[in-house]
C-alpha positions in Angstrom: -6.8 3.0 6.2 -4.9 -0.2 7.0 -4.2 -2.9 4.4 -2.6 -6.3 4.6 -0.4 -7.3 1.7 0.6 -10.9 2.0 3.2 -10.9 -0.7 5.1 -7.9 0.6 8.3 -9.6 1.7 11.2 -7.1 1.5 12.3 -3.5 1.5 12.0 -3.4 -2.3 8.4 -4.5 -2.0 7.8 -1.8 0.6 9.3 0.9 -1.6 7.1 -0.4 -4.5 4.0 -0.3 -2.5 4.8 3.3 -1.3 5.5 4.4 -4.8 2.2 3.0 -6.1 0.3 4.8 -3.3 2.1 8.1 -3.8 1.5 8.0 -7.6 -2.2 8.3 -6.7 -1.7 10.8 -3.9 1.7 12.4 -3.7 0.9 13.7 -0.2 -0.1 10.4 1.2 1.5 9.3 4.4 2.5 5.6 4.2 3.7 3.6 7.2 4.7 0.0 6.6 5.1 -2.8 9.1 7.0 -5.3 6.9 7.0 -8.0 9.5 3.2 -7.9 9.9 2.7 -7.1 6.2 0.5 -4.2 7.2 0.4 -0.8 5.4 -1.2 2.2 7.2 -2.1 5.0 4.9 -3.3 8.5 5.4 -4.6 9.8 2.1 -7.3 11.7 0.3 -7.7 8.9 -2.2 -10.4 6.3 -1.7 -9.8 2.7 -0.8 -11.0 1.4 -4.1 -8.4 3.5 -6.0 -5.6 2.4 -3.7 -6.4 -1.3 -3.7 -7.0 -1.4 -7.5 -3.6 0.3 -8.1 -1.8 -2.0 -5.7 -3.4 -5.1 -7.4 -2.4 -3.8 -10.8 1.2 -3.3 -9.5 1.3 -6.9 -8.2 0.4 -6.3 -4.5 -3.2 -7.4 -3.9 -4.3 -6.0 -0.6 -7.0 -6.9 1.9 -8.6 -4.2 4.1 -7.7 -4.6 7.8 
């Protein structure tokens, strides 16, 4: 899945996003393009779980 996170602006944000996703699925593969604000995720979790957790963590995401 690919998500756009408009308020992801720095490496700290990217680490936070990765941590939130890996809290749900520790084996998730997370690839972040910080310049484009796009997160590519390979996970067994569903998109609703991921987007809800990101929103709760302060990173509302839109599906790409």
